Structure formats: structure tokens, C-alpha cells
Steps between C-alpha positions, in 0.01 A plus 500: 500500500121520453455615861774763451333637187167517684660690791665748265171552319321567829764754602470676165124520541521647851425876493770736623463646846283811497698821533462713812302809410600839633406859428761775468377859512727748324562854623407655165428403140755261348826678417875416487521507882312168486743335258593193709134424571399508136807307382437234766146467370590499130800266533309248709704543818189524718372178343834333575444588866148355499335841506215657308537874558220744426663840444258786566554871435307704758224750430618685812881495548462546877279194541728194445675492843168536679342227288789266585467592868133406473585162347360580154830427322821317588748767393516867407771710343553801725766742624737464794438853638124447499533157664665650808208739544234236430641272767488788749137550397434143608475326164611134520765518228862400452747531218566153356705592194652780297429593139698824450790524744593869472307824537339623177366816661690820429470877533450607139572844354551646153852431377544852365288666769597723792536214754867401498491338846220425749613812690355707214151374584464743790187705433390278212212263426544122515236263366415162651248220449473314830506676835697357792827330419572738212511793743746316725718411199492855368578634847812284518620608156440869571653470847814365340530844336394719791142546382181405687166377370361818656709697250307363201141464385385142445230454236302181443515444124340153529683272258580777251863527608700568186221699327475735799878551489516552124209746506665713771226433756775390741879536518565137596313178574566233760387144438598492133642165392839536338429217256174656373462876549853577380439299184154647450641853514782415260252356250296819523809712436544640850808373681466426869753451776467273802645558843529142626354487849733224625790734420330790679450382858223238466595144601483261207202266483324243283265690268269214405436206730258211535282507811288225655285447807727296731199354680346358182787442258624167368876550542589207275284630216652849532852350508424327170375830358831663600697216339310554174557875497867451587537274197317761292736774618799289407348448156446877459858581601640237265261578214398867522390540138314171477331559835383843380350333191316252719383768742386748235336219305239455772325830419503757220478771768854412610646535152604863506814708547434583865465138609801395293717766666359423844579131452868574446515731803311260728689182414803557729270580792314169519573301815734214408398317820129582542465303825814644658504819704735735682378532860704817551324668209160446662623607843653818358186601316287436808734730695479759220120505527522538877748787468273662242200483733308263271482231771518517879672168578739252344400158377764224495604376158326165551170687532556652155656230283537124494711245309248255354782268389630447854439148625 
């Protein structure tokens, strides 16, 4: 018995295995889009998976994928449309998980304004923030209504999407997020209306994804990260009010009407299986970019995304 007690005492005194450290670069400042990440952190799900995750909001939203490609972080939150282009540019990146599994982007107009359908945009001004994919998306939406991008004037409004629409600087904006800009306009007393791009000729895609450098990544560590965020998503779906309290409790900046409304609108869009993916979805969007002239060749799906849980 004495030897048994000694052995138990030695086990109790042995320090726990050190957690694997990893850095996750966000696409923007923390907001409801990042719900599963923050809940996984706050509820200890990363710790359960033996991970210590450093969550970093970027100073430059365009930098995270390039920093991951350069080996300066393990993961970045990014966007499926941009990933296709970055791979064609030669960046060593692959999608390893999904955060938000539906498009958030929409073509936004004033609810009581003169634009009843995208066809009414002929001869009008459309604001945008990021050149490239947005033009291809807008072209598909307009083409669905017999209008060409050449029939409108595109204006770079930087990230002032809803203000430029509300002020009358433009007649519509592309790139507005339906879970944020719509709510922001409502709060400010100006109703907006979204034309949902996946209903207007654009193939559906994963809005927010996790990307990693396939040449440098630790697949097991990333698989554990996905398991933690999957558990967090399940918790959010089962406990929407409590999860909002936990999320908003991490920062006073999150405790406002806009974030509360955005949380409700974002919740059903979180990927229930972060590690899982639809190969056809990635193939279709690659073909869409080729047809739009954004790329000159097709990459196979396995050059774009990978299942880190596959053994």
C-alpha cells in the first residue's frame, strides 16, 4: 500500500504536458463572425485539445494569408474567393477548415430607393471596397438581369459601404455583409435591401475559411483546432443566448446593438463541420473565376483544399 501511495503522489506531482502553441490571425477585428473561435477559447475547448491559441487581429486585413504563407503563423481566417486567386498567384496556401459556410456578401441598395431589381442599376453608380473578385461577382449578378458591368460606374468607397449608400454617393454597394451592413443601416434609421448573390447567378461558396501553408502545417494540431471549434459551434447552436453573453463578455466594444443583431444573423451560418468540405463547391467557384476572366487556368480541388482529419 505504501508503494501505491508513493506512486500516486508522484503522478500527482508530475506537471501536465505542455500545450501546443499556435497563432491564428483573424481577417479583421473580433466580431460575431468569429464566434466559434472565441467560444472555444473561453469555454476551454482549445485547452481540452492540448492547444494554446494566440488569437491576433491584424493591423492590415490583407496581410494574414501572406503571413501564414511565409510561416509566421499557423492559421489565418480568410475568404474562399480570395484563396482561389492567391493560389494562382503562387502563394503556398490551402483551405483547412470553414468558419462561415455561406456567402455573407450581398448587393445592397436602399429599401425604399429606385432600385427594385439589379436591372435598374443600368447607368448607376455602384460602390465597392476590394477590387477583383467583387467585379466578377457584380458582373454575374448584373448579367443575370441583362446588364453589364460596362453599363455602370464602379466607385471605390474603401470600407465606407453603407455610409456611401445612405449619403447618396452611390446607388448600390457590392461587398456589404448581410449580417452587418443591413443591421447598421436599420439602427441608423435607413432601411436597406440585399440582393443575395447566390440567388443571382454566383455559385455559393464558403465566406470565411481557415488557411494554412500545406508545406509547413502540423495537420494533427490543425485537426485538434477544428475539433475544438466544432464543439464551440455546437455549444453556440444549443445555447445561443448564453454563448452571446460569453462572447460579448470578452470586450466592452462588443456590447452594443449592432453586434447583438449581427450575432443572431450570423449564428445559422457557422459551419457545423468545420473540417468538412464540399469538393463540388470549390470546383464550381474555380470555374466561375475562369469564366469571369479572373484566372487563366483551372486548379484541381486538391490544390485548393485539404481534409486535415483524413488518416
